[in-house]
C-alpha angles and dihedrals in degrees: 000000000000127000125216119211121192119200109204123188118196140173090263106036144311129289131197117207121191135187141157121257092279087068093206104110118045134191115213121210121186169313096257113185089012115210094018126107109247104198096182145356125188136171127225115257088211094053115011092197088069110083128174125205134190109218118186138174128177095232102034098036131214129345129177114213127196131195124194097186105055096277099309092116133013138203135191103236115231095031118096113243093240094053128081116256093225132055129231091283092050094252119143117266130202139075091268089073096054107102103162120180116233110244099183122121095218091110091062101261135063110256098207106105143023131191122278124214092279094046096257121132116269128185119246112258125188109225111157148329111261101179138020120199117185119209116265091233111024121054091202095056116081135162125217128203111205145184120271083047114267138125122239132185134202123192097180104063096280095305092121133015134205127189118240093224097187090083097061092035103046092026091064092244092175087071096053120108132186126263124220091282095046133270101299137163098218107160129058119175123185117201107234091205098048121040090197097057123083138154135210134186125208133193111249105002105061138236125324135189134205122199096182105058096277099309094115134014141193132192118259102195104118109139095025115124121194115178093192095068125075093250107033093200098041121145091235131035108054120137103231112186101189143340130200141175141191114246092230093054106036091161090066115077129182123205137193105202129188083270122005136035109241139194132200126190097184106060091277099307090124133013135206126196115245100173090122114159099351114141087232129006092206117100144114115234131052126180138182125223112255096234104021111063092192095052113092136172134212134170111217120219120200099245146320090273099038106054100191136089119284111268089004089281117133105221131166111207122214129195118192093189103055095270142315096080113063136179126203116237109204111146107126095005123110111262100189138044094007114145105165129126129224113215127218098262095038100092130070145150133228126222102235118129090258096049115232121216121201137183138168130211138213086247090068099255124133114199128198133194114190092187105058094275103311094115131019137201131183110242090190132356111189109055122125114271107305117238101174143005125195128172134211122198107209124192 
């Protein structure tokens, strides 16, 4: 009998939801880190009992939390257990909070400024960790995507962090500028067939790929068109919301952009629009079915200024052919007066035989479909606004 564990980050804490493989009755544990924004939680594929969480608060700053027992207890790595986790001023202590930007010029460019909205130089400022991506093979290795956009790596269980400066250097970081939600590195994909290949996505710079383990990077935005930037087909400057892949087809990438749903069949070298007959091609998350590499899911939002479903109807859209032709999945979802948003890290799939699809909303609902999207139920309805949802399938 398998167990499913959902890791839910919200604006006022983290929640852990568990069920058996029927996915009908759920136990809710939380809030952990009550009152804090938890931007993301994710478990290690190498050891599912190891879970990392990004805990953030405007006054106290950023804390990384780690659990070694599936979320029952937590520690702040880098701070001895018998010492307080804050200093005399109430600021977070510990090596896990030290995200220091690399300022060397070894990568070929100074890494001191990026562009602001009006194109003027702006100093890099560390604000928060948006996404945590544990290594596929080592539970003590984890990557962090941060705002202002940069990629960090820890190899000691989040005790210490080092920037991987090749991204901002080779990725022409001095040309990046923030999107409406800030300049965040929000997506990290690790190729399960090639330890040297990884992808990131940045709002609003675009998607980037490394083929040498993160030492060097190059933009992979050919085919993207963004009418809101000076050069709509520029190599840099696209607001990518999310990218995903299926482990069996790592050359095929799917992207939800600021506008447009996109597909690449060559590791991101070129992209083709597959928005097809969607009611809106604006949205944030995108996910791939666990067992069907050509089946993908998106949740359309009306527009970049109206962040709610078209017509007030909450609909997940599924394509069984990798895009272009889409079907609305509505059974169990509200079809009137629904004005919630679904954020980029708030959708995921499990790996059970009958693939489960999950998403959380800014209205505090977490929905589950245990049959690949055909029917939906609300696991919980009254959480704080949901920022992220990740799932672990435990045997």
